[in-house]
N, C-alpha and C positions, 0 to 999 in steps of 0.2 A: 449394450451392456459394457461400455468402457468409460473411463474417467481420464480427463485431461486437466492437469494441474499447472496453473500459470503462477510464476513466482518472480519477484524482483530480484535482480542479480547485483544491484548496487546498494545505495543508501535510500532506495525509494524514489518516488517521482519519475520512474523510467518510462511511463506511458503504458502501464499495465491496463488502464482502462479501455483505451482504444483498441488495444490487442484483444482483450477479452470481448469488446464489441464486435470485432471482426470474426473471432472465432465463435461467437454465440450464435451465428447464423446456422451453425450445424450442430447446435446443443439443443437438448430438450430441458435441461435444467441448468441454471447458473447459480453457483452457491459461493458466498463470501465466507471466509473461514477464519480470519483474525482481524485484530485492532477494533477500533471504533471510528468516531467521526474526527479523529486526528488524521485520518487519511483522505485523500481527494482524488477522485478520478474524473478527468475531463475528457468528454466525447463529443465530437462534432459530427452531426448527421444532417445532410442536405443543408449546410451552412447554418444550422442551428446548434448552438453550444449548450451542453448539459454538464453541470458540475455536481457530480455524485459524491457523497460522503459515507453513506451506510448502504445504500441500496445497490446491488450488483448491476453492472452495466447491461445485462442482458434484459433488464426491465424495458428497453427500448425496442425489443422485438415482441411483438403482440401475442405470440402462441408460446413464449418462454416462461417456465416457472422460476421464480428467483427466491433464493433462501438465505437466511442470516444464521450462522452456525453457532454452536454452543461456545466456541472459543472466542467469540466476540465480546466486547463490552459495549452496551447500547444505552445512549441517552434517549430516553423516550420522547422527549421535547423535540430533539433534533429529527428523530425518525418520523414523528408525526409531521413536522414541518416539511421534510423532503417528500412524504407521501402526498401531502396537499399540494406541493409545489408542482409536483409532476402531473397530478390529476388537473391542476389548472391549465397545464400546457397540452392536455389531452392524451397523456399517457395513462394507462390503466395500471394502478398500483393497489388494487383492492385485494382482500383476503385470498380471493381465488388464484391471484398471480404472485402473491408474496407471502412467505412464511417465516416466522421468527421462532428460533428454537427455544423451547421451555428451559434449556440449560444454560442460555446466554445470560451473563450478568449484566446488571443495570448500573448506569452512572447516575448518582444522584447530586444534588447541588454541593453537598459537604465534600464530595470527591473533587469537584472543581475548586472549591475554597481551599482545600488542603494541598492541591497541585501548586496553586499560585503561592500559598504561604511557604511551602518547601523550596520552591525556586527562589523566592525572595531571600529566604535564610542562607541558601547556598552562596548568594552573591556573586563574586567573580567566577566561582566554580560551578554556576548554574548549568544544567544539562541541555538547556534549550527546548524544552518541552513545549507543546502546543498549549498547555494549561487548560486542556478539555477534561481533566480529571481521569485520564486513561490509566496512569500508574497507580494512583490510589485505588481505583476500582479493581485492578488486577491484584493488589496487595491484599484488599479484602478477600478476594476469592481464594487466594493462597492460604489466607488465615481462617478460612471457613466462616468468615463474618458477612459475606456479600449477600445481596439480594438478587435472586434469579428471576428471569422473566415468567417462568411458570406460575409464581405467585400472584402474578396479575389476574389469573382465572378466577380469583376470589377477591374483588376490589376492595370489600370492606375489611378483610383480614390483612390484605396488603398494605392498605393505608395505616393500620395500627402498626405494623411492622416498621414502616417508613417513619412514623412519628418516634418510636422508640429508638431507631437507628440515628435520627437526627439529633435526639437529646444526647446520646451517647458521644457522637462526634463533636458536638458543642463543647463538651469538656476539654477535648484535645485542642480545637480550634482556639478557645479562650485561654485555657491554661498553659499550653505549650507554645503557641504561636502568637498569642496576643491579638487574635483577630476577633472580629464581632461575632456574637452567636447568631445562628440562622433561626428563622420562625418555623419551628417544628410543626405547629398546627397547620399553617398555611401550605407548607410543603407537602404534608400528608394529604390535605384535600386536593391539592393540584396533582399528585400522583394517583390518587383515587380515580380522577378523571382520565388521566392517561390510560389507566388499567381498563376501564370501561371501553375505550377507543381501540386499544391494541389486543384485547382478549381474542377477537376473531381471527388475529393473525397467527396465534401461537400454534406450534405443531411439535411432535417428536420427530425431529429432523432426520435423525439416524434411521429410524424406522421407514420414514418417507423415502429416503435416498436409496436405502438398500431394496426396497420394493420396486422402486422404478429401474434400478440397475438390473434387478433379476428379470424385469419384464422387458429388457432390451432398450432402454432409453439411455441417451448420452448425457453424461455429466461434465460440466466445466466449472473447475474450481478457481475462484478468483481470490489471489492473495491481496495483502495491504503491506505497505512499506517495503523493505527490501532485505536481502540476506544479511547485509552488514548492519541491520538494525535489529536482527533476531535477538531474543533474550539469551539464548545459550550459545549461539554462533557468531554473534556480531561483535562490534567493537565496544564492548562493555567498559565503562557504564554508560556510554553514549549510544544507548539502544532504546527501543521500545520495550514494552512489557509483555509482549506476546511472542508465539512461534510464527515468525514471518517466512520460515523455510517450508519445505515440502511436507515434513511430518505434521506440521500444523494443520494441513488439510485433512488429514486422516483422523487425527484426534478431535478435531472440532466438529467434523461432519458425521464421525462415526461410521466409517466404512473401512474395509480392508484393502490392503495394497494389491490383492489379485485382480482388482478392477483397473488399475492404473495402467494406461496404455502410453501416454506422453506426458513429459514433464518439459514445459516450455519456459525458458528463462528470457525475461525482458530486460534489455540493456539500452541505455542511449548510445549513439555513436561518440560520445564524450561522457563525462562523469559530472554529476552534480551532488550536492549535499545541503541539507537544511540543518541549522542548529550547530551546537558545539562539537568539537571532537577532531581528531586527526584526520588529514585529507592530503595524501602525498602529491598528487597531481594537481592541486589547485593552483589557479592562475589568479593572481591578485592585480594584474596589469590590464592594459586595454584589451588584450585578448580575451581575458575572462569576462570583461565587460561586454565584449562583442558576442560571446556565446550566450550571455544572460539576455541580452536584448534590452529594451528601454522600459518594458512592461506596458507598452501601448498595445501590443498584440497578445491575445490570449495564449499564443504558441510560445510567448518568451517565459523566462525562467523565474517565475513568481509562484509561490505555493498556492494550490487551488483552494486549500483550507484556511491558511493564515495570511496569504498574501505577502509573506516574508520573501525577500530576494534570495535566490539560491546561490551557494557558492559553486563555481564552475571550473572545470579543469579538462585536461586531456583525458582520452579513454586509458583505463587502466586494465591491462590483461592480466595482471596478477590477481586483482580482485575477481575477474570473470573465471579465471581458472578455479579460484577457491569455490566460487558459486556453483560451477559445474560439478565439483566434487561433492560438496555438501548435499546438493539437490538431486544429483544423478540426472542431469539435463539431458534430454534427447535432442533438443533443437533450441535456437536462439531466435528471438524477435528483435531485430535492431532498429531502433526508433530514431527519428530526428536526423537521419543522414543528410537531409537537405540544409540544416544548419551549418554544415561543415563547407558548403560551397563558397568559394571566393578567398579560401586560405591558400597562400602559396605553397606551403607545406603543412602537413598534418602529423602529428606525434601519437604513438602508442607507448605506454609504459610497459616494458616487457620483463622488469625485474626491479628490486630495490637494492640500493646500497645502504647497508646498516653498519656504520662505523667501520667501513672498509671491507665488510664482508658482503658478497653478493647473495641476496635472497630470491630464489624463484618462487617460493611458496608464501602465502599471505600469513602475516603474524597477527593473531587476533588480539594480543595484548595492547591496549591503547598507548601505553608509555612507550613500547617499542615502535609501534607504527608512527608515532610522532617523530621518531628520530630517523625514520626511513627517508631517503631521497630517490626519486624515481630515476631509473636507467631507460632512456628513451630510445626508440627506433623511429627514424623520420621517413616519411613517405610523401611522394609528390601529391599536391593538392589538385583541385579542379575548379574551374570558373563557372561551369554551367549550372543553370537552374534545374534541380531535380524534381520540382514539385508537380510537374506534368508527366513524369515517366510513370509507365504502368506495367513495363516488362523489365526483366533483368538486362536484356539486350540494349534497352534504351538508356542505361546508365553509362556515364562516360568511363573509359577504360580505367583511369585513376580511382574512380569511386569503387568500381568492381574490384580493383586490386586491394583497396582498403578493406573491404567486406571479406575477401579472400584471406587477407592477412589475419583478420580477427579469428576466422574459422581455424587457421593453422595454429594460432597462439593459444587457442582454447581447446581445441580438439572437438569442437561441437559445431554441427552444420547451421548456418544462418537460413532459417526457413522463411522468415518474413522481414521486410525492409520497409520502414515507414519513411515516406517522404513528404509529409504535410499531415496537418491535423485532422483531415476529412477521412471518412470511413473508406472512401474510394482511392485514397492516396496510400495504397498498400501494394508493395510487390511481392508476389509469392514465387518461392524457388522451390 
């Protein structure tokens, strides 16, 4: 009868999927609570790599129920493709194992077209969205003009609603952005078929979760993106359009805080970011290239969803302290510690210099953050390969000191340490 919430503590891409996959072994339900297919979780099991974009990582455990919450925006075409892809690989993604909230909002082709048109219009001030229609879908939700998954319970009526919505959005696409109109009739027919396929997956997720919690089952909540991409608490406007922090789990899944036992923040042993926006510890030299990798290895820093190269830099403890405060973290999962092997020294930003003033606390205003310069603390590096370590004591002393320094700077214990992409490459403290 407890819930554990997993959140990203940086700008996303922290390795939440593999942490959730590891924690899911002790969960009865794994529920995704925010975002859409702009997120990507990569999980490696037995040498086999799974790239998941909508379905929670818990789907790889045969007895776990997986849930998509009301706080998500879901592209039906992407969800069906992901279900079929898992099925082809022998993973059961049937309605008995996967539920979609009737309250989740749907992404339609006009959302994707508007996303691209708005980014194009912004020009050099583009936000760096994934152009998956996420922002426009959430905008329709807030404007009370969105289409919800529950409408798919009546495919015929749903198709009519889709047709009318496409016609209305075409006026904006053509009149405001000079883009071609979409085929409303063809899209309505297509979404009629999607509704017939997905109707068996629909559920009142809040009722389901509360009944299971009351019955003693364990819930694991899987976030998307990271704290600094949260719509309210991130580096606005360079953010996503949903609640990527801990509160998003409660509002999306519809259960109360009395059930929450743990809030696990996931952080890389360094920092990465995709898209535009300020990034104080970014390395634009060969050190940044070294952290990123060449793209030849799935463990390298290229987006699971978009393939875009990630911007890389040293670990930023100012960010982690902020994430700990906003989310009420009870523990940290530190991923990719193995990537730091071979550096003579490693750095952690402990504060910022803002026009001669030392800042200990993270400034959420993007204009201020852009003018901040990191104040570093330098620690000895290590040369040993960490990928075979399975116990805390097996890590070299310098690596252990690095982890302990992260704990001291954040005030949060590091519970899990990732030393490779595999499920088994996790050290528990």
